[in-house]
N, CA, C and O atoms as a Tripos MOL2 file, in Angstrom:
@<TRIPOS>MOLECULE
protein
  292   291    73     0     0
PROTEIN
NO_CHARGES

@<TRIPOS>ATOM
      1 N           0.8230   -1.1950    0.0000 N.3       1 UNK1
      2 CA          0.0000    0.0000    0.0000 C.3       1 UNK1
      3 C           0.8650    1.2570    0.0000 C.2       1 UNK1
      4 O           0.5920    2.1990   -0.7440 O.2       1 UNK1
      5 N           1.8930    1.2740    0.8200 N.am      2 UNK2
      6 CA          2.7820    2.4350    0.8520 C.3       2 UNK2
      7 C           3.4970    2.5910   -0.4850 C.2       2 UNK2
      8 O           3.6970    3.7030   -0.9730 O.2       2 UNK2
      9 N           3.8760    1.4620   -1.0650 N.am      3 UNK3
     10 CA          4.5480    1.5150   -2.3640 C.3       3 UNK3
     11 C           3.6260    2.1170   -3.4290 C.2       3 UNK3
     12 O           4.0690    2.9180   -4.2520 O.2       3 UNK3
     13 N           2.3460    1.7320   -3.4130 N.am      4 UNK4
     14 CA          1.3840    2.3040   -4.3600 C.3       4 UNK4
     15 C           1.2560    3.8060   -4.1610 C.2       4 UNK4
     16 O           1.1410    4.5660   -5.1230 O.2       4 UNK4
     17 N           1.2770    4.2180   -2.9110 N.am      5 UNK5
     18 CA          1.1460    5.6420   -2.6130 C.3       5 UNK5
     19 C           2.3980    6.4080   -3.0460 C.2       5 UNK5
     20 O           2.2980    7.5070   -3.5910 O.2       5 UNK5
     21 N           3.5620    5.8340   -2.8070 N.am      6 UNK6
     22 CA          4.8150    6.4990   -3.1700 C.3       6 UNK6
     23 C           5.0390    6.5540   -4.6770 C.2       6 UNK6
     24 O           5.6950    7.4710   -5.1700 O.2       6 UNK6
     25 N           4.5010    5.5800   -5.4150 N.am      7 UNK7
     26 CA          4.6640    5.5660   -6.8710 C.3       7 UNK7
     27 C           3.4730    6.2120   -7.5890 C.2       7 UNK7
     28 O           3.3680    6.1250   -8.8130 O.2       7 UNK7
     29 N           2.5880    6.8530   -6.8410 N.am      8 UNK8
     30 CA          1.4190    7.5670   -7.3700 C.3       8 UNK8
     31 C           0.4410    6.6510   -8.0950 C.2       8 UNK8
     32 O          -0.2860    7.1010   -8.9800 O.2       8 UNK8
     33 N           0.4150    5.3710   -7.7320 N.am      9 UNK9
     34 CA         -0.5870    4.4650   -8.2840 C.3       9 UNK9
     35 C          -1.8830    4.5510   -7.4910 C.2       9 UNK9
     36 O          -2.9420    4.1700   -7.9890 O.2       9 UNK9
     37 N          -1.8080    5.0400   -6.2840 N.am     10 UNK10
     38 CA         -2.9900    5.2540   -5.4510 C.3      10 UNK10
     39 C          -2.9900    6.7200   -5.0240 C.2      10 UNK10
     40 O          -1.9760    7.2440   -4.5630 O.2      10 UNK10
     41 N          -4.1450    7.3750   -5.1830 N.am     11 UNK11
     42 CA         -4.2550    8.7870   -4.8440 C.3      11 UNK11
     43 C          -4.6580    8.9730   -3.3960 C.2      11 UNK11
     44 O          -5.4540    8.2060   -2.8550 O.2      11 UNK11
     45 N          -4.1070    9.9850   -2.7840 N.am     12 UNK12
     46 CA         -4.4440   10.3190   -1.4110 C.3      12 UNK12
     47 C          -5.5060   11.4340   -1.3880 C.2      12 UNK12
     48 O          -6.1580   11.6510   -0.3660 O.2      12 UNK12
     49 N          -5.6690   12.1200   -2.4910 N.am     13 UNK13
     50 CA         -6.5640   13.2670   -2.5500 C.3      13 UNK13
     51 C          -8.0220   12.9460   -2.2370 C.2      13 UNK13
     52 O          -8.6540   13.7390   -1.5400 O.2      13 UNK13
     53 N          -8.6030   11.8310   -2.7080 N.am     14 UNK14
     54 CA        -10.0030   11.5730   -2.3410 C.3      14 UNK14
     55 C         -10.2440   11.5170   -0.8330 C.2      14 UNK14
     56 O         -11.2790   11.9850   -0.3590 O.2      14 UNK14
     57 N          -9.3200   10.9630   -0.0860 N.am     15 UNK15
     58 CA         -9.4660   10.9400    1.3760 C.3      15 UNK15
     59 C          -9.3140   12.3430    1.9510 C.2      15 UNK15
     60 O         -10.0110   12.7120    2.8960 O.2      15 UNK15
     61 N          -8.4120   13.1110    1.3880 N.am     16 UNK16
     62 CA         -8.2040   14.4870    1.8550 C.3      16 UNK16
     63 C          -9.4450   15.3400    1.5680 C.2      16 UNK16
     64 O          -9.8170   16.1960    2.3710 O.2      16 UNK16
     65 N         -10.0730   15.1010    0.4310 N.am     17 UNK17
     66 CA        -11.2730   15.8690    0.0660 C.3      17 UNK17
     67 C         -12.3790   15.6360    1.0910 C.2      17 UNK17
     68 O         -13.1200   16.5640    1.4150 O.2      17 UNK17
     69 N         -12.5030   14.4240    1.5990 N.am     18 UNK18
     70 CA        -13.5180   14.1460    2.6180 C.3      18 UNK18
     71 C         -13.2480   14.9290    3.8980 C.2      18 UNK18
     72 O         -14.1800   15.4340    4.5240 O.2      18 UNK18
     73 N         -11.9990   15.0300    4.2860 N.am     19 UNK19
     74 CA        -11.6410   15.8130    5.4760 C.3      19 UNK19
     75 C         -11.9140   17.2990    5.2210 C.2      19 UNK19
     76 O         -12.4550   17.9910    6.0830 O.2      19 UNK19
     77 N         -11.5400   17.7780    4.0470 N.am     20 UNK20
     78 CA        -11.7750   19.1820    3.6870 C.3      20 UNK20
     79 C         -13.2740   19.4840    3.6830 C.2      20 UNK20
     80 O         -13.6950   20.5670    4.0900 O.2      20 UNK20
     81 N         -14.0780   18.5190    3.2210 N.am     21 UNK21
     82 CA        -15.5320   18.7160    3.2300 C.3      21 UNK21
     83 C         -16.0370   18.9690    4.6420 C.2      21 UNK21
     84 O         -16.7820   19.9230    4.8700 O.2      21 UNK21
     85 N         -15.6390   18.1210    5.6030 N.am     22 UNK22
     86 CA        -16.1350   18.2760    6.9610 C.3      22 UNK22
     87 C         -15.6160   19.5450    7.6330 C.2      22 UNK22
     88 O         -16.3290   20.1700    8.4180 O.2      22 UNK22
     89 N         -14.3830   19.9240    7.3260 N.am     23 UNK23
     90 CA        -13.8600   21.2010    7.8470 C.3      23 UNK23
     91 C         -14.6930   22.3560    7.2890 C.2      23 UNK23
     92 O         -15.0100   23.3030    8.0090 O.2      23 UNK23
     93 N         -15.0420   22.2750    6.0110 N.am     24 UNK24
     94 CA        -15.8780   23.3070    5.3950 C.3      24 UNK24
     95 C         -17.2680   23.3720    6.0030 C.2      24 UNK24
     96 O         -17.8080   24.4630    6.1880 O.2      24 UNK24
     97 N         -17.8600   22.2180    6.3190 N.am     25 UNK25
     98 CA        -19.1870   22.1940    6.9450 C.3      25 UNK25
     99 C         -19.1360   22.8400    8.3240 C.2      25 UNK25
    100 O         -20.0270   23.6090    8.6840 O.2      25 UNK25
    101 N         -18.1040   22.5340    9.0910 N.am     26 UNK26
    102 CA        -17.9600   23.1550   10.4150 C.3      26 UNK26
    103 C         -17.7820   24.6610   10.2710 C.2      26 UNK26
    104 O         -18.3660   25.4310   11.0340 O.2      26 UNK26
    105 N         -16.9790   25.0840    9.2960 N.am     27 UNK27
    106 CA        -16.7720   26.5250    9.0690 C.3      27 UNK27
    107 C         -18.0840   27.1980    8.6630 C.2      27 UNK27
    108 O         -18.3850   28.2960    9.1300 O.2      27 UNK27
    109 N         -18.8600   26.5510    7.8040 N.am     28 UNK28
    110 CA        -20.1580   27.1190    7.4060 C.3      28 UNK28
    111 C         -21.1010   27.2170    8.6020 C.2      28 UNK28
    112 O         -21.8530   28.1840    8.7220 O.2      28 UNK28
    113 N         -21.0660   26.2250    9.4840 N.am     29 UNK29
    114 CA        -21.9060   26.2630   10.6760 C.3      29 UNK29
    115 C         -21.5280   27.4360   11.5760 C.2      29 UNK29
    116 O         -22.4000   28.1430   12.0810 O.2      29 UNK29
    117 N         -20.2340   27.6380   11.7750 N.am     30 UNK30
    118 CA        -19.7670   28.7360   12.6290 C.3      30 UNK30
    119 C         -20.1250   30.0810   12.0140 C.2      30 UNK30
    120 O         -20.5960   30.9820   12.7070 O.2      30 UNK30
    121 N         -19.9000   30.2130   10.7090 N.am     31 UNK31
    122 CA        -20.2580   31.4740   10.0290 C.3      31 UNK31
    123 C         -21.7640   31.6910   10.1070 C.2      31 UNK31
    124 O         -22.2180   32.8190   10.2930 O.2      31 UNK31
    125 N         -22.5450   30.6150    9.9660 N.am     32 UNK32
    126 CA        -23.9990   30.7320   10.0740 C.3      32 UNK32
    127 C         -24.4310   31.1790   11.4560 C.2      32 UNK32
    128 O         -25.3570   31.9790   11.5910 O.2      32 UNK32
    129 N         -23.7650   30.6660   12.4870 N.am     33 UNK33
    130 CA        -24.1060   31.0880   13.8520 C.3      33 UNK33
    131 C         -23.8010   32.5580   14.0930 C.2      33 UNK33
    132 O         -24.5070   33.2320   14.8430 O.2      33 UNK33
    133 N         -22.7630   33.0440   13.4630 N.am     34 UNK34
    134 CA        -22.3720   34.4470   13.6440 C.3      34 UNK34
    135 C         -23.3170   35.3840   12.8800 C.2      34 UNK34
    136 O         -23.3770   36.5790   13.1690 O.2      34 UNK34
    137 N         -24.0500   34.8390   11.9070 N.am     35 UNK35
    138 CA        -24.9530   35.6710   11.1060 C.3      35 UNK35
    139 C         -26.0180   36.3180   11.9890 C.2      35 UNK35
    140 O         -26.2570   35.8890   13.1170 O.2      35 UNK35
    141 N         -26.6430   37.3480   11.4560 N.am     36 UNK36
    142 CA        -27.5350   38.1640   12.2650 C.3      36 UNK36
    143 C         -28.9580   37.6320   12.3680 C.2      36 UNK36
    144 O         -29.6830   38.0150   13.2870 O.2      36 UNK36
    145 N         -29.3800   36.7620   11.4540 N.am     37 UNK37
    146 CA        -30.7630   36.2860   11.5270 C.3      37 UNK37
    147 C         -30.8540   34.8160   11.1550 C.2      37 UNK37
    148 O         -29.9040   34.2180   10.6490 O.2      37 UNK37
    149 N         -32.0290   34.2510   11.4230 N.am     38 UNK38
    150 CA        -32.2430   32.8330   11.1770 C.3      38 UNK38
    151 C         -32.2020   32.4720    9.7120 C.2      38 UNK38
    152 O         -31.6780   31.4180    9.3510 O.2      38 UNK38
    153 N         -32.7470   33.3300    8.8520 N.am     39 UNK39
    154 CA        -32.7420   33.0000    7.4240 C.3      39 UNK39
    155 C         -31.3450   33.0620    6.8470 C.2      39 UNK39
    156 O         -31.0290   32.3170    5.9190 O.2      39 UNK39
    157 N         -30.4900   33.9460    7.3840 N.am     40 UNK40
    158 CA        -29.0970   33.9800    6.9440 C.3      40 UNK40
    159 C         -28.3790   32.7060    7.3740 C.2      40 UNK40
    160 O         -27.5680   32.1630    6.6230 O.2      40 UNK40
    161 N         -28.6800   32.2240    8.5910 N.am     41 UNK41
    162 CA        -28.1000   30.9590    9.0430 C.3      41 UNK41
    163 C         -28.5280   29.8320    8.1140 C.2      41 UNK41
    164 O         -27.7130   28.9950    7.7270 O.2      41 UNK41
    165 N         -29.8160   29.8130    7.7560 N.am     42 UNK42
    166 CA        -30.3250   28.7850    6.8490 C.3      42 UNK42
    167 C         -29.6020   28.8290    5.5170 C.2      42 UNK42
    168 O         -29.1530   27.7960    5.0190 O.2      42 UNK42
    169 N         -29.4840   30.0060    4.9370 N.am     43 UNK43
    170 CA        -28.8160   30.1330    3.6400 C.3      43 UNK43
    171 C         -27.3480   29.7370    3.7190 C.2      43 UNK43
    172 O         -26.8510   28.9850    2.8800 O.2      43 UNK43
    173 N         -26.6710   30.2420    4.7180 N.am     44 UNK44
    174 CA        -25.2350   29.9850    4.8340 C.3      44 UNK44
    175 C         -24.9700   28.5150    5.1400 C.2      44 UNK44
    176 O         -24.1410   27.8860    4.4820 O.2      44 UNK44
    177 N         -25.6650   27.9630    6.1300 N.am     45 UNK45
    178 CA        -25.3470   26.6070    6.5470 C.3      45 UNK45
    179 C         -25.9400   25.5470    5.6250 C.2      45 UNK45
    180 O         -25.2100   24.6970    5.1160 O.2      45 UNK45
    181 N         -27.2410   25.5850    5.4060 N.am     46 UNK46
    182 CA        -27.8710   24.5100    4.6440 C.3      46 UNK46
    183 C         -27.5980   24.6050    3.1480 C.2      46 UNK46
    184 O         -27.1930   23.6220    2.5270 O.2      46 UNK46
    185 N         -27.8120   25.7570    2.5770 N.am     47 UNK47
    186 CA        -27.5500   25.9200    1.1420 C.3      47 UNK47
    187 C         -26.0510   25.8700    0.8820 C.2      47 UNK47
    188 O         -25.6110   25.2510   -0.0860 O.2      47 UNK47
    189 N         -25.2730   26.5090    1.7260 N.am     48 UNK48
    190 CA        -23.8210   26.4840    1.5780 C.3      48 UNK48
    191 C         -23.2540   25.0790    1.7040 C.2      48 UNK48
    192 O         -22.3570   24.7040    0.9480 O.2      48 UNK48
    193 N         -23.7670   24.2960    2.6490 N.am     49 UNK49
    194 CA        -23.3100   22.9130    2.8090 C.3      49 UNK49
    195 C         -23.6600   22.0670    1.5910 C.2      49 UNK49
    196 O         -22.8710   21.2210    1.1690 O.2      49 UNK49
    197 N         -24.8410   22.2950    1.0290 N.am     50 UNK50
    198 CA        -25.2490   21.5610   -0.1640 C.3      50 UNK50
    199 C         -24.3280   21.8770   -1.3410 C.2      50 UNK50
    200 O         -23.8650   20.9730   -2.0360 O.2      50 UNK50
    201 N         -24.0690   23.1520   -1.5560 N.am     51 UNK51
    202 CA        -23.1860   23.5560   -2.6520 C.3      51 UNK51
    203 C         -21.7690   23.0490   -2.4080 C.2      51 UNK51
    204 O         -21.1170   22.5790   -3.3410 O.2      51 UNK51
    205 N         -21.2850   23.1360   -1.1810 N.am     52 UNK52
    206 CA        -19.9480   22.6490   -0.8340 C.3      52 UNK52
    207 C         -19.8480   21.1500   -1.0850 C.2      52 UNK52
    208 O         -18.8170   20.6700   -1.5570 O.2      52 UNK52
    209 N         -20.9140   20.4010   -0.7700 N.am     53 UNK53
    210 CA        -20.9400   18.9540   -1.0190 C.3      53 UNK53
    211 C         -20.8430   18.6640   -2.5170 C.2      53 UNK53
    212 O         -20.1240   17.7560   -2.9340 O.2      53 UNK53
    213 N         -21.5700   19.4380   -3.3190 N.am     54 UNK54
    214 CA        -21.5130   19.2490   -4.7700 C.3      54 UNK54
    215 C         -20.1070   19.4810   -5.3130 C.2      54 UNK54
    216 O         -19.6350   18.7280   -6.1660 O.2      54 UNK54
    217 N         -19.4480   20.5060   -4.8260 N.am     55 UNK55
    218 CA        -18.0870   20.8040   -5.2690 C.3      55 UNK55
    219 C         -17.1400   19.6650   -4.8910 C.2      55 UNK55
    220 O         -16.3270   19.2360   -5.7090 O.2      55 UNK55
    221 N         -17.2430   19.1790   -3.6610 N.am     56 UNK56
    222 CA        -16.3670   18.0890   -3.2170 C.3      56 UNK56
    223 C         -16.6640   16.7960   -3.9660 C.2      56 UNK56
    224 O         -15.7410   16.0580   -4.3120 O.2      56 UNK56
    225 N         -17.9460   16.5110   -4.2230 N.am     57 UNK57
    226 CA        -18.2950   15.3080   -4.9790 C.3      57 UNK57
    227 C         -17.7630   15.3860   -6.4060 C.2      57 UNK57
    228 O         -17.3370   14.3760   -6.9650 O.2      57 UNK57
    229 N         -17.7850   16.5620   -6.9880 N.am     58 UNK58
    230 CA        -17.2590   16.7290   -8.3400 C.3      58 UNK58
    231 C         -15.7650   16.4270   -8.3710 C.2      58 UNK58
    232 O         -15.2750   15.7930   -9.3060 O.2      58 UNK58
    233 N         -15.0520   16.8770   -7.3610 N.am     59 UNK59
    234 CA        -13.6190   16.5780   -7.2840 C.3      59 UNK59
    235 C         -13.3720   15.0770   -7.1660 C.2      59 UNK59
    236 O         -12.5060   14.5350   -7.8530 O.2      59 UNK59
    237 N         -14.1240   14.4060   -6.3050 N.am     60 UNK60
    238 CA        -13.9610   12.9650   -6.1380 C.3      60 UNK60
    239 C         -14.3700   12.2280   -7.4050 C.2      60 UNK60
    240 O         -13.7880   11.1960   -7.7370 O.2      60 UNK60
    241 N         -15.3610   12.7470   -8.1090 N.am     61 UNK61
    242 CA        -15.8190   12.1250   -9.3500 C.3      61 UNK61
    243 C         -14.6920   12.0140  -10.3690 C.2      61 UNK61
    244 O         -14.5910   11.0040  -11.0670 O.2      61 UNK61
    245 N         -13.8570   13.0190  -10.4650 N.am     62 UNK62
    246 CA        -12.7260   12.9750  -11.3940 C.3      62 UNK62
    247 C         -11.8040   11.7970  -11.0800 C.2      62 UNK62
    248 O         -11.3220   11.1280  -11.9940 O.2      62 UNK62
    249 N         -11.5570   11.5410   -9.8080 N.am     63 UNK63
    250 CA        -10.7030   10.4260   -9.4220 C.3      63 UNK63
    251 C         -11.3810    9.0830   -9.6990 C.2      63 UNK63
    252 O         -10.7180    8.1260  -10.0990 O.2      63 UNK63
    253 N         -12.6810    9.0070   -9.4920 N.am     64 UNK64
    254 CA        -13.3900    7.7500   -9.7820 C.3      64 UNK64
    255 C         -13.4360    7.4770  -11.2790 C.2      64 UNK64
    256 O         -13.3260    6.3260  -11.7020 O.2      64 UNK64
    257 N         -13.5960    8.5140  -12.0780 N.am     65 UNK65
    258 CA        -13.5700    8.3310  -13.5360 C.3      65 UNK65
    259 C         -12.2030    7.8050  -13.9520 C.2      65 UNK65
    260 O         -12.1020    6.9010  -14.7810 O.2      65 UNK65
    261 N         -11.1640    8.3720  -13.3770 N.am     66 UNK66
    262 CA         -9.8080    7.9100  -13.6950 C.3      66 UNK66
    263 C          -9.6350    6.4300  -13.3210 C.2      66 UNK66
    264 O          -9.0800    5.6480  -14.0930 O.2      66 UNK66
    265 N         -10.1170    6.0590  -12.1280 N.am     67 UNK67
    266 CA        -10.0070    4.6550  -11.6970 C.3      67 UNK67
    267 C         -10.7510    3.7230  -12.6380 C.2      67 UNK67
    268 O         -10.2540    2.6440  -12.9590 O.2      67 UNK67
    269 N         -11.9300    4.1210  -13.0820 N.am     68 UNK68
    270 CA        -12.7030    3.2830  -13.9990 C.3      68 UNK68
    271 C         -12.0190    3.1740  -15.3680 C.2      68 UNK68
    272 O         -12.0250    2.1080  -15.9830 O.2      68 UNK68
    273 N         -11.4450    4.2510  -15.8290 N.am     69 UNK69
    274 CA        -10.7350    4.1960  -17.1100 C.3      69 UNK69
    275 C          -9.5210    3.2910  -17.0150 C.2      69 UNK69
    276 O          -9.2200    2.5660  -17.9630 O.2      69 UNK69
    277 N          -8.8170    3.3170  -15.8940 N.am     70 UNK70
    278 CA         -7.6890    2.4110  -15.6850 C.3      70 UNK70
    279 C          -8.1520    0.9610  -15.6610 C.2      70 UNK70
    280 O          -7.4780    0.0800  -16.1930 O.2      70 UNK70
    281 N          -9.3060    0.7150  -15.0420 N.am     71 UNK71
    282 CA         -9.8340   -0.6310  -14.9470 C.3      71 UNK71
    283 C         -10.2400   -1.1680  -16.3170 C.2      71 UNK71
    284 O         -10.0640   -2.3570  -16.5850 O.2      71 UNK71
    285 N         -10.7690   -0.3310  -17.1700 N.am     72 UNK72
    286 CA        -11.2050   -0.7320  -18.5040 C.3      72 UNK72
    287 C         -10.0200   -1.1280  -19.3670 C.2      72 UNK72
    288 O         -10.1160   -2.0570  -20.1670 O.2      72 UNK72
    289 N          -8.9060   -0.4310  -19.2100 N.am     73 UNK73
    290 CA         -7.7270   -0.7220  -20.0280 C.3      73 UNK73
    291 C          -7.3070   -2.0890  -19.7760 C.2      73 UNK73
    292 O          -6.3270   -2.5510  -20.3620 O.2      73 UNK73
@<TRIPOS>BOND
     1     1     2 1
     2     2     3 1
     3     3     4 2
     4     3     5 am
     5     5     6 1
     6     6     7 1
     7     7     8 2
     8     7     9 am
     9     9    10 1
    10    10    11 1
    11    11    12 2
    12    11    13 am
    13    13    14 1
    14    14    15 1
    15    15    16 2
    16    15    17 am
    17    17    18 1
    18    18    19 1
    19    19    20 2
    20    19    21 am
    21    21    22 1
    22    22    23 1
    23    23    24 2
    24    23    25 am
    25    25    26 1
    26    26    27 1
    27    27    28 2
    28    27    29 am
    29    29    30 1
    30    30    31 1
    31    31    32 2
    32    31    33 am
    33    33    34 1
    34    34    35 1
    35    35    36 2
    36    35    37 am
    37    37    38 1
    38    38    39 1
    39    39    40 2
    40    39    41 am
    41    41    42 1
    42    42    43 1
    43    43    44 2
    44    43    45 am
    45    45    46 1
    46    46    47 1
    47    47    48 2
    48    47    49 am
    49    49    50 1
    50    50    51 1
    51    51    52 2
    52    51    53 am
    53    53    54 1
    54    54    55 1
    55    55    56 2
    56    55    57 am
    57    57    58 1
    58    58    59 1
    59    59    60 2
    60    59    61 am
    61    61    62 1
    62    62    63 1
    63    63    64 2
    64    63    65 am
    65    65    66 1
    66    66    67 1
    67    67    68 2
    68    67    69 am
    69    69    70 1
    70    70    71 1
    71    71    72 2
    72    71    73 am
    73    73    74 1
    74    74    75 1
    75    75    76 2
    76    75    77 am
    77    77    78 1
    78    78    79 1
    79    79    80 2
    80    79    81 am
    81    81    82 1
    82    82    83 1
    83    83    84 2
    84    83    85 am
    85    85    86 1
    86    86    87 1
    87    87    88 2
    88    87    89 am
    89    89    90 1
    90    90    91 1
    91    91    92 2
    92    91    93 am
    93    93    94 1
    94    94    95 1
    95    95    96 2
    96    95    97 am
    97    97    98 1
    98    98    99 1
    99    99   100 2
   100    99   101 am
   101   101   102 1
   102   102   103 1
   103   103   104 2
   104   103   105 am
   105   105   106 1
   106   106   107 1
   107   107   108 2
   108   107   109 am
   109   109   110 1
   110   110   111 1
   111   111   112 2
   112   111   113 am
   113   113   114 1
   114   114   115 1
   115   115   116 2
   116   115   117 am
   117   117   118 1
   118   118   119 1
   119   119   120 2
   120   119   121 am
   121   121   122 1
   122   122   123 1
   123   123   124 2
   124   123   125 am
   125   125   126 1
   126   126   127 1
   127   127   128 2
   128   127   129 am
   129   129   130 1
   130   130   131 1
   131   131   132 2
   132   131   133 am
   133   133   134 1
   134   134   135 1
   135   135   136 2
   136   135   137 am
   137   137   138 1
   138   138   139 1
   139   139   140 2
   140   139   141 am
   141   141   142 1
   142   142   143 1
   143   143   144 2
   144   143   145 am
   145   145   146 1
   146   146   147 1
   147   147   148 2
   148   147   149 am
   149   149   150 1
   150   150   151 1
   151   151   152 2
   152   151   153 am
   153   153   154 1
   154   154   155 1
   155   155   156 2
   156   155   157 am
   157   157   158 1
   158   158   159 1
   159   159   160 2
   160   159   161 am
   161   161   162 1
   162   162   163 1
   163   163   164 2
   164   163   165 am
   165   165   166 1
   166   166   167 1
   167   167   168 2
   168   167   169 am
   169   169   170 1
   170   170   171 1
   171   171   172 2
   172   171   173 am
   173   173   174 1
   174   174   175 1
   175   175   176 2
   176   175   177 am
   177   177   178 1
   178   178   179 1
   179   179   180 2
   180   179   181 am
   181   181   182 1
   182   182   183 1
   183   183   184 2
   184   183   185 am
   185   185   186 1
   186   186   187 1
   187   187   188 2
   188   187   189 am
   189   189   190 1
   190   190   191 1
   191   191   192 2
   192   191   193 am
   193   193   194 1
   194   194   195 1
   195   195   196 2
   196   195   197 am
   197   197   198 1
   198   198   199 1
   199   199   200 2
   200   199   201 am
   201   201   202 1
   202   202   203 1
   203   203   204 2
   204   203   205 am
   205   205   206 1
   206   206   207 1
   207   207   208 2
   208   207   209 am
   209   209   210 1
   210   210   211 1
   211   211   212 2
   212   211   213 am
   213   213   214 1
   214   214   215 1
   215   215   216 2
   216   215   217 am
   217   217   218 1
   218   218   219 1
   219   219   220 2
   220   219   221 am
   221   221   222 1
   222   222   223 1
   223   223   224 2
   224   223   225 am
   225   225   226 1
   226   226   227 1
   227   227   228 2
   228   227   229 am
   229   229   230 1
   230   230   231 1
   231   231   232 2
   232   231   233 am
   233   233   234 1
   234   234   235 1
   235   235   236 2
   236   235   237 am
   237   237   238 1
   238   238   239 1
   239   239   240 2
   240   239   241 am
   241   241   242 1
   242   242   243 1
   243   243   244 2
   244   243   245 am
   245   245   246 1
   246   246   247 1
   247   247   248 2
   248   247   249 am
   249   249   250 1
   250   250   251 1
   251   251   252 2
   252   251   253 am
   253   253   254 1
   254   254   255 1
   255   255   256 2
   256   255   257 am
   257   257   258 1
   258   258   259 1
   259   259   260 2
   260   259   261 am
   261   261   262 1
   262   262   263 1
   263   263   264 2
   264   263   265 am
   265   265   266 1
   266   266   267 1
   267   267   268 2
   268   267   269 am
   269   269   270 1
   270   270   271 1
   271   271   272 2
   272   271   273 am
   273   273   274 1
   274   274   275 1
   275   275   276 2
   276   275   277 am
   277   277   278 1
   278   278   279 1
   279   279   280 2
   280   279   281 am
   281   281   282 1
   282   282   283 1
   283   283   284 2
   284   283   285 am
   285   285   286 1
   286   286   287 1
   287   287   288 2
   288   287   289 am
   289   289   290 1
   290   290   291 1
   291   291   292 2
@<TRIPOS>SUBSTRUCTURE
     1 UNK1         2 RESIDUE 1 A UNK
     2 UNK2         6 RESIDUE 1 A UNK
     3 UNK3        10 RESIDUE 1 A UNK
     4 UNK4        14 RESIDUE 1 A UNK
     5 UNK5        18 RESIDUE 1 A UNK
     6 UNK6        22 RESIDUE 1 A UNK
     7 UNK7        26 RESIDUE 1 A UNK
     8 UNK8        30 RESIDUE 1 A UNK
     9 UNK9        34 RESIDUE 1 A UNK
    10 UNK10       38 RESIDUE 1 A UNK
    11 UNK11       42 RESIDUE 1 A UNK
    12 UNK12       46 RESIDUE 1 A UNK
    13 UNK13       50 RESIDUE 1 A UNK
    14 UNK14       54 RESIDUE 1 A UNK
    15 UNK15       58 RESIDUE 1 A UNK
    16 UNK16       62 RESIDUE 1 A UNK
    17 UNK17       66 RESIDUE 1 A UNK
    18 UNK18       70 RESIDUE 1 A UNK
    19 UNK19       74 RESIDUE 1 A UNK
    20 UNK20       78 RESIDUE 1 A UNK
    21 UNK21       82 RESIDUE 1 A UNK
    22 UNK22       86 RESIDUE 1 A UNK
    23 UNK23       90 RESIDUE 1 A UNK
    24 UNK24       94 RESIDUE 1 A UNK
    25 UNK25       98 RESIDUE 1 A UNK
    26 UNK26      102 RESIDUE 1 A UNK
    27 UNK27      106 RESIDUE 1 A UNK
    28 UNK28      110 RESIDUE 1 A UNK
    29 UNK29      114 RESIDUE 1 A UNK
    30 UNK30      118 RESIDUE 1 A UNK
    31 UNK31      122 RESIDUE 1 A UNK
    32 UNK32      126 RESIDUE 1 A UNK
    33 UNK33      130 RESIDUE 1 A UNK
    34 UNK34      134 RESIDUE 1 A UNK
    35 UNK35      138 RESIDUE 1 A UNK
    36 UNK36      142 RESIDUE 1 A UNK
    37 UNK37      146 RESIDUE 1 A UNK
    38 UNK38      150 RESIDUE 1 A UNK
    39 UNK39      154 RESIDUE 1 A UNK
    40 UNK40      158 RESIDUE 1 A UNK
    41 UNK41      162 RESIDUE 1 A UNK
    42 UNK42      166 RESIDUE 1 A UNK
    43 UNK43      170 RESIDUE 1 A UNK
    44 UNK44      174 RESIDUE 1 A UNK
    45 UNK45      178 RESIDUE 1 A UNK
    46 UNK46      182 RESIDUE 1 A UNK
    47 UNK47      186 RESIDUE 1 A UNK
    48 UNK48      190 RESIDUE 1 A UNK
    49 UNK49      194 RESIDUE 1 A UNK
    50 UNK50      198 RESIDUE 1 A UNK
    51 UNK51      202 RESIDUE 1 A UNK
    52 UNK52      206 RESIDUE 1 A UNK
    53 UNK53      210 RESIDUE 1 A UNK
    54 UNK54      214 RESIDUE 1 A UNK
    55 UNK55      218 RESIDUE 1 A UNK
    56 UNK56      222 RESIDUE 1 A UNK
    57 UNK57      226 RESIDUE 1 A UNK
    58 UNK58      230 RESIDUE 1 A UNK
    59 UNK59      234 RESIDUE 1 A UNK
    60 UNK60      238 RESIDUE 1 A UNK
    61 UNK61      242 RESIDUE 1 A UNK
    62 UNK62      246 RESIDUE 1 A UNK
    63 UNK63      250 RESIDUE 1 A UNK
    64 UNK64      254 RESIDUE 1 A UNK
    65 UNK65      258 RESIDUE 1 A UNK
    66 UNK66      262 RESIDUE 1 A UNK
    67 UNK67      266 RESIDUE 1 A UNK
    68 UNK68      270 RESIDUE 1 A UNK
    69 UNK69      274 RESIDUE 1 A UNK
    70 UNK70      278 RESIDUE 1 A UNK
    71 UNK71      282 RESIDUE 1 A UNK
    72 UNK72      286 RESIDUE 1 A UNK
    73 UNK73      290 RESIDUE 1 A UNK
């Protein structure tokens, strides 16, 4: 496993993206709490978390497409 990681046959980025996603959700929650009203909290936290999830899933999708293309070869 370490050899695959050192030779770039296995990517570490998909796991990192999951950590970045959760850090972003916590940051959105904190920013939402600091907001002045309930609807701003809703927009920042819920809508922001949804959009942030889409962005992170898109990044992971690129790695899964690559894995599938490698498997097909």
